[in-house]
Residue, then its C-alpha position, 0 to 999 in steps of 0.5 A: m321158153p324165154a319171155s323177155g322183151r330183149w329177146g324179141g325179133m331174134l332168129v335162132t337156127d340149128s347152126l347157131l344152137l350148135d355153135y352155142k353148145r360148142c362155145q357161147r362166145r362163138a355164137h355171140l360173135n357170129t351174131h354180133g361180131a364185126m365180120e372183118e375181124r374173122r379170119p378166113e376159113r382154114d382149108f381143113l374146115l372146107k375139107l370137113r365140110q366136103e367130107s360131111q357132104r359126101h357122107i350125106q350123099e352116101v347115106l342118101t344113095t344107100q338108104f333113101t333114094d326116093y326123096r324130094e327137096p324143096e325147090t324154094p331157095t334156102t335164102l327164102w327160109q320162111d317160104r322154104a319152110r312153107e313148102t316143106k309143110t306142103l310136101m309133108a301134107q301131101g305125104v311125100t315119102c322122104i324130104y331132103r333139106g326141108y326147113l322147119s320154122h316156128s315163131l314163138p310169141i313174146n308177151f312181156d308185161g302185157e306188151e306184145l313184142e316181135p316173136l322169137e324165130l326158130l329155124g331148123h333144117p334136118h337133113l331128112l324128114v322120113k314118112v312113117p306110119g302114125r298119127s298127125r294132123w294130116g292123117n295116118w302118117q307122120y314124119r321123123p327127123i334124121s340128122i346125118q353127122l360126120g362124127r363117130r359117136p352121138k355127141p351131146e350137141y347132136k342130140i340137142l339138135a335132134a330134140f330141136y327138130a323133134q320140137l319143131l316137127a311137133v308144131y307142124q304135125g301136131q305130134l312129137p315124132q315117135k322116133v328121132e335118129i342120128i346117122l353117124r359115120r359108117g352108117n351107124a344109127y343112134t336113136v335119141d331119147l326125147l324124154e331126156w333130151l327135150p328138157r335139155f334142148h329147152q334149157t339150152l335154147a333159153d340159155c342161148v337166147q339169154t346170152l345172145s340178148q346181152p350186148e357184152e361178149p361172153e368171157i374168153f377161155i382159150s382152148r387150143q384143141r377146141c379153138n384152133l379152127c374157129h374163125w374168131y380165134d385171132h380176135c379172141y387170142a388178142i384179147a386174152q393176151e391183153q388181159q393176161h388171161l389164165s386160160l393161156v397157162p397150160g394146165v388151167t382147165p375151165s374148172r381150175y379157172e373157176s377155182l382160181q377166180t374164187v380166191g381172187v387169182l385173175t391174171i397170169d401175174s397174180l397166179a405167179q405171185m400167189q401163195t400156193h396154200q391159197v388154192a391147195e385146198l381147192m385143187g391139191t398142193a401139187i397142182a397149185e404148185q405146178l400152175q404157179q411155176q408155169a405162170l412164173a415161167l411165162v412172166e419171167k420168160r425162162a425155163m425151169v427144171k421141174e424135178k431134181k432127179v432127171y434121167p439123161l437123154p440117150r446118147s449115140p453117134v447117130e440119132l434119128y428124128f422121126d415124124i408121121e403125117a397121117e389121115p385118121e379118117r382114112n386110117l392111113d399113115y401117108l408119110l414116115g419122115v426121118v432125119v438121120v444125124d451122124h455126129g461122127q461124119k458131121t452129116e444129116k439127111f432127110y428121108g421122106f417115105m411117102a405113099k403117093d397112093p393110099e395102097e402104098e402104105g405097106l411099101i413105105w412101112q417096109e422102107f422105113v423098117q429097112l432104114i431103121q435097121t441100118y442104125p440098130s443102136a441109134p435112138i429114135y426121137h419123136f414128139s408124141e405117143y402116136e409114133r410108137e402106136t403107129i409102129k405097133r399098128l403098121g408092124k402088126l398090119y404088114g407082118t413085121p416080125v415081133k422081134v423087129r417091132e420090139e427092137i424098133l420100139e426100144q429105140c424110140f424116145d418120146l420127147h413130149h413125155y420127157v419135156v412135160n415130166h422134167v421141164i417147165c417152159p415159158v410157153e402157152s402150149y406144150s406142142l412141138k410148134s410152140l416149143a420149137n418157136w420159143l427156141g427160135f426154130q421157124w417152119r418154112d411154111a408159116q401156116a403149115s400144120g398137121d391139118q393142112s398136111v391132110c388137106w395137101y394130101d387130099n389135093w395131091l390125090t385129087t389133082g396129081d399136082r406134085q407141089f402138094l407132095e413137096l409141101i407135105l415133105r417140107y413140113n414133115e422135114d421141118d417137124c423132124r428138125a424141130t424135134w432135133v432142135l428141142k432135143d439139143w436144147l434139152t441136152e444143153f439145158l439139163g446138162g446131158s450129153t457127152i457127144q460134142q455138138t459141132p456144126l453138121t454138114p447137110s447132105k441132100s434130102s431123100s424123099i422117096 
């Protein structure tokens, strides 16, 4: 446990500890940052919170109906913790949203300082046979999480609850559980995870006691939903931080630092032999070229031998909107470009009800079979995997599925293997924005589309369907823009790229 005067008076909650495990900088900013620099919470985070609460209620309804919740408001956390202890002493069968707190005395060089306050609120405290200061019963904590697997941060929190509970009842709980999605239960090994919790707590307090913010490292997938993203990203840009270079992982970043490569400029100018021994010549050259593309703001050919893109008088651009948690693909969008007729048309096959997924799949197959020789351009492996899944699920003949898959062409795979672009991410949005394409709704994203679909199912307001269709069509058109640029940049196509006459979109 920490024992320095700088740590006095600090409150460490389970939420703060969870933030720390996910990002040290986020935990520090949540404690010390200026609230006006936080961006508003995105709809997708609110959706996740609602899903989490529904999951908790489902577990309560199916497994723990006989529970009590402390009446003290959560804002009065010390009083709520005392009420929780009283309920435990009374032998209440199950306590929902109880609070566990502990003041850790701090003594430094003989001087007593303000204690370190620890606060946890496990979802459930369940009475079980055993020994405790109250008699022949004790409590075990249960944490209810939305994830599908027991992540390390979940286990750290479970060990935190076990440690706090041991203070209350005089005994470590015999069993600590995490209930995951679909009711899957996982038992945490306290022999392994209690020491990890203590180390995490000490590291967290040490970090939070410092006035300086922990160093930035931008990770698109991890950082995108964080309310401090704009704040951190602005600093990263100002610093020319290496994490803005695609391919620079945390371990590669550390390696680059050891040889004095600290900015995008210095990475672009380095001699590859400087880091070749640390990460291999191929990776060193790739990172240097990527940095050079960013500095010089130009694209470069990655390989001398580049196979040409498929050529056809008719081209299809395909994009899917899906909700993984429902295992549902609710929109299959296709832009049909007919170069001969100089026309283009968008088809949006929308499942207005989740039960319509099979229907929109059949409509999609009928459209594709109308153009058996047309390449289907898409931007991820997900489209191919979805064709396999839906085709098998809804009984599409194997020959038909194979023919559709043979038409598919993944532009993401093509880009990352043949081109180095001056972008910070090889996402469709990043590449298309660099090429000058703009989505009609600037804040639209795959996550936002999922929220719009949930709003449609909840309210029946058709404006949410229109927003989804518009976003999906823009994704298809962005794929088209990327394909045309690749064709021109790599010198690929014999089809004359004349202006096309748009025809009315078809949203089904």
